[in-house]
C-alpha positions as CSV (number, residue, x, y, z in Angstrom):
1,M,68.3,3.0,211.8
2,S,64.6,2.8,212.9
3,T,63.1,-0.3,214.2
4,L,59.6,-1.3,213.0
5,T,57.2,-2.5,215.7
6,P,55.6,-5.7,214.6
7,R,51.9,-5.7,214.2
8,P,50.0,-7.7,216.8
9,S,48.7,-11.0,215.4
10,V,45.2,-12.5,216.0
11,L,44.3,-16.0,215.0
12,F,40.6,-17.0,214.9
13,V,40.0,-20.7,215.3
14,C,36.7,-22.4,214.7
15,V,37.5,-26.1,214.3
16,H,34.3,-27.6,213.0
17,N,33.2,-24.7,210.8
18,A,35.7,-22.4,209.2
19,G,32.9,-19.9,208.4
20,R,32.9,-18.3,211.8
21,S,36.6,-17.8,212.0
22,Q,36.6,-16.5,208.4
23,M,33.8,-14.0,209.3
24,A,35.7,-12.7,212.3
25,A,39.0,-12.5,210.4
26,A,37.3,-10.6,207.6
27,F,35.7,-8.1,210.0
28,L,39.0,-7.5,211.8
29,T,40.9,-7.1,208.6
30,H,38.3,-4.7,207.2
31,L,38.0,-2.6,210.4
32,A,41.6,-2.6,211.6
33,G,43.3,-2.2,208.3
34,E,47.0,-2.7,208.4
35,R,47.3,-2.3,212.2
36,I,46.7,-6.0,213.0
37,E,47.8,-9.2,211.3
38,V,44.8,-11.4,211.0
39,R,44.4,-15.2,210.2
40,S,41.7,-17.8,210.5
41,A,42.0,-21.5,211.0
42,G,39.7,-24.5,211.2
43,S,39.4,-28.2,210.3
44,A,37.1,-27.6,207.3
45,P,38.7,-26.8,204.0
46,A,38.1,-23.4,202.5
47,E,35.8,-24.7,199.8
48,Q,33.5,-26.1,202.4
49,V,32.7,-22.7,203.9
50,N,28.9,-22.2,204.0
51,P,27.8,-20.1,200.9
52,A,25.4,-18.3,203.2
53,V,28.4,-16.9,205.1
54,V,29.8,-15.4,201.9
55,E,26.4,-13.9,201.2
56,A,25.9,-12.5,204.7
57,M,29.3,-10.8,204.6
58,A,28.6,-9.4,201.1
59,E,25.5,-7.7,202.6
60,V,27.7,-5.6,204.7
61,G,30.2,-4.9,202.0
62,I,32.9,-7.4,202.9
63,D,34.4,-9.9,200.6
64,I,35.7,-12.9,202.6
65,A,37.5,-14.5,199.7
66,A,40.7,-12.9,200.9
67,Q,40.3,-14.6,204.3
68,T,40.8,-18.2,203.2
69,P,40.9,-20.2,206.4
70,K,43.9,-22.4,206.9
71,L,44.1,-25.8,208.6
72,L,44.8,-25.4,212.3
73,T,48.4,-26.1,213.2
74,V,50.5,-25.8,216.4
75,E,52.8,-23.3,214.5
76,A,49.9,-21.0,213.7
77,V,48.9,-20.9,217.4
78,Q,52.5,-20.3,218.6
79,A,53.0,-17.4,216.0
80,S,49.9,-15.5,217.3
81,D,49.7,-12.9,220.1
82,V,46.0,-13.5,220.6
83,V,44.1,-16.7,219.8
84,I,40.3,-16.6,219.7
85,T,38.5,-20.0,219.8
86,M,34.9,-20.4,218.8
87,G,33.3,-23.6,220.0
88,C,36.6,-25.5,219.8
89,G,36.5,-27.3,223.2
90,D,39.9,-28.9,223.8
91,A,40.8,-29.0,220.1
92,C,43.0,-25.9,220.1
93,P,46.5,-26.3,221.5
94,V,47.2,-24.1,224.6
95,F,50.6,-22.7,225.5
96,P,51.4,-21.0,228.8
97,G,51.6,-17.2,228.7
98,K,49.7,-16.8,225.4
99,S,46.5,-14.8,225.3
100,Y,43.3,-16.8,224.6
101,L,39.8,-15.7,224.3
102,D,36.8,-18.1,224.0
103,W,33.9,-16.6,222.0
104,Q,30.7,-18.6,222.7
105,L,28.2,-18.0,219.9
106,D,24.8,-19.4,219.7
107,D,24.2,-22.0,217.0
108,P,21.8,-20.9,214.3
109,A,18.2,-22.1,214.7
110,G,18.0,-22.9,211.0
111,Q,19.9,-22.9,207.7
112,G,21.0,-20.3,205.2
113,I,21.3,-16.6,205.3
114,E,18.7,-16.0,207.9
115,A,20.5,-18.2,210.4
116,V,23.9,-16.7,209.6
117,R,23.0,-13.0,210.0
118,P,22.7,-13.1,213.9
119,I,26.1,-14.8,214.1
120,R,27.6,-12.2,211.7
121,D,26.2,-9.3,213.8
122,A,27.5,-10.8,217.1
123,I,30.9,-11.3,215.6
124,E,31.0,-7.7,214.3
125,E,30.1,-6.3,217.7
126,R,32.9,-8.3,219.4
127,V,35.5,-7.3,216.7
128,H,34.9,-3.6,217.5
129,G,35.9,-4.2,221.1
130,L,38.8,-6.4,220.1
131,I,40.5,-3.8,218.0
132,S,40.8,-1.4,220.9
133,A,42.0,-4.2,223.3
134,V,44.6,-5.6,221.0
135,L,46.0,-2.2,220.0
136,S,46.2,-1.0,223.6
137,A,47.9,-4.2,224.9
């Protein structure tokens, strides 16, 4: 009888704006395929995600509709191997021995797609490095 190795789980948390965690989760899901379990969480309901985020991701061929952010819960953090916070401050629960990363991202200088593109590109760059780190851990 063979034993399946569970996939590592990554949770992206951006408490005040679910759009960032949703972008990161969508990139990781797209680039890592089935190798990593990916979720996003925030305090904003899915329907409040900035439409410019959807448009910016569509420009690079990614549909973020499948990455609906969930409300942040203690259980979601506990169930994840890696938790990445984006501008959360002390809002994300911390547990000893769990792997946390804090991704500081500059706030956009304006509104709409022009402001979202630099954030999207910064997230994409970090996700490429994250895939190697998570799979080798």
